[in-house]
N, C-alpha and C positions, 0 to 999 in steps of 0.2 A: 929891953923884953931882945934875949935871942931869935934870931929866926926862926933859927929852927922850930924851938918853942913856941915861937908866935904863932907860928902856922900849926903845932899841934891840937894849941889851946883854941885856934878857930874851928878846928874841921871837930873836938870833942862838942863846943859848942853849937855849932850845926847839929852833931849826930844828936843832942839831947832836945834841940828844937823839933827836929823832925821825928822822934822817941815821943814828944811832948804831942806834936799832933796828930798821928799817929792813934794814940794811945785814946785822944779824945775823941777824934773822931770815932773811934770801937765804943766807946762809953756815950755818945750822942748815937749813936746808932743804934743800942741796945734798948738807950730811953726812949728812942722813938718806937718801937716794937710797943709799950704799952698804950700811947692814944692810937694806934694802928689795932691792936686787938679793940679797945674798946668801941672806936667807928665802926670796926667791921658789924658787932654788935647790934650796933643800931640801923647800920646799912641792913644788917638782914633781916629786922624786922620794919623796912620801910615799905615804903608804897612809891617804885620807881615811875608809877604808867606816862608819867607825864614827859620820859625817854621814850618811851612806847612809841605815843601818841606824832611825837615830834624829835624823829632820832634824830637831824643832822642839827637841827637848834639847838637842843639838848647839850650835843658832843660841840658845838661850837660855846657852848656859853663852861661847857666845864672845861673846857681848854683856854677859855678866856680868864675863869678863877685861877688854873692850873697855873699858866704859864705869869699872873700877878703875882700870885706868893712865891716862884720863883726867883722871880725880880727886886721882889721887897726883901728876901731871906739874904737873897746876895748883898744887896745894900745895906743891909747890917750884919755882914759876914763875921766881924767882929767886934760886935757888943750881946751885948748878953739876951737886947731884944730878936736877934737873930735864932737864940732859939728857941723863946716862947715862940717864935712865929714857925717856926722847923717842927713842933710839936702840934700848932695848930694841925700845921700843912700834911702831917704824917696823922694825924686825925679825920680829915675832909679824905683822904686817900683809901681812909679803911674804911668811910660809908660809904665811897665808892666803889667798896667790893660787892657789897649788898649783891645788886643783880646775877652776876657770879657765882657768890656761895650761897644763894637764892636758886637757881636752877641748878649748880652741885646736890644743895641739900634735896633735892626730892629724886634724885638716884636715890636707891635702896644703899647700897654701898658710896655714897656721896663726900657722907663724913672720914670715910677713911680714907677716899681718896686727897681730902684738902688737908688733911695731916700726913699723906704723902708729900704731896704737892708741895709743903711745909718741911718736911727732911730733905726732901731732897735740894732746895731750895737753898737750906744751913749748909750741908755738905758742901753743895758746888761753890758755895760764897768761902767758905773756909777754906776748899781746896785752892782755889783762885785767889786768896788771901795770902794763901801758906808761901805759892809758888811766887806772887809780887815781891813777898819779905824776902824770901831767899836767893832769885836769881839775879846775877851781875850784867845777863845781858841787857841789850837797848832796846827801849820801848817801843821809839819815834816810827818803826814801820809799821807795828800795830794801832797808834795812835790815825796814822791816814789813810791806813784800813776800813778804823773803825769810822771815820772821818765819813768818807763818803759811803758809807754802808749808813749809820742816820739818815744819809739824804734819800735813798734808797727806799728803806725802812717808812719813813714820813712819807712819800708819792705812792708806795702800797698800801700804804694805811689809808689815806683818804680817796684811793681809788674805791680799796674794796666797803669804806661806807653808802659809797653808791652799787659797787656792783653786787655785795650781799652771797659768794658765791664761797660755799662750803668747806670745797676741796683748798681753794687760795687760803681759806684763812687759817686752816690745820698746815698749809705751807709755813705763811705767815705768822702761826703761833712760834714754829718748831724754828725761825729763823731770826725770828726777838729772842728765842729762850737760848739762839750760839751766843748771837750777838748780846745779852746781857750780862753773860757768863767772860764772855772776852772784855766787854765794859770793866766787871768789877775786876779784873785782873788789874786793867790799862792804871784806871783810876786806884788801887793802892798803891802800885808803882810810883805813880806820879806824887805822892806820898812820901812814901819812901826815899826816892829820890830829893825829895825837897820843892819839887815843883809845885806844891801847895800848903799856903804855910797858915791856911782858914780849916780849923778843924769842922768848922759850921758848911762851909762848902763843900768842902770833902764828902761828909758824911750824909750829905745832900743829894749830889752825885750817885754815892754810891747804893742811898737806900733807892732812888727811882731805880736803879737796874736791879734791885734786888728785889721790887717790885714787880720790875715787868715781868722778869725771871719765872716767882709764884707763878703768874696769872699766867703766862704763857702752857706751864709747865702742870696747872690747874686742866685748862682747857684740851691740851692731848691726853691727858689721863682719862678724861672726862668721853673722850672721843673715842679711847682705844680699851677704856677699862671701865665704861659708867654701866651700872647695869640698872633695868628700869623697872624689874621686877620687884 
């Protein structure tokens, strides 16, 4: 095969693979919203008194389950088992929305704020995904910044478990919303550039960013626009 033809063929093949990974990532993300909504409906009608009784122990247990499932999904990132684990994970994450949704529904405009947070999350996702798909800029610097930012946020979240400061929680929610938005941009860009070959792993990482973005936006909307009357 002529060298130029071989190079063109390889480039076309790589582009096809990237497009397939991106398409399957979006497909799995869309599918994951179904168990998330189902889980949220279950969580809204559950009692989370055990978390209120021992918040630290409850948080540690949730984190153990969370990271356990993430590890299991990554171990099966190239098999159909990973898809089923992903759907189970998203159902659980929907259930864990229960306390926040229950709190939101105590406001007279809580339903509207939940819908507004969902709409805003969708807009941010499509904007960031659109930028990542079209831009030719190198995102290496953004990746390094996000790595440092993730460590800072984790430390701040752990600190707030003990401090329980409302003002600090609002600042943290705003930081997480910004961080999650940039993560979506970077994660989609990685897929577009061929840096991720598993659509399951890609969907998982983007889903977590979308989830964090939604919860952070909802907390901010409740703080600044919630109506208890």
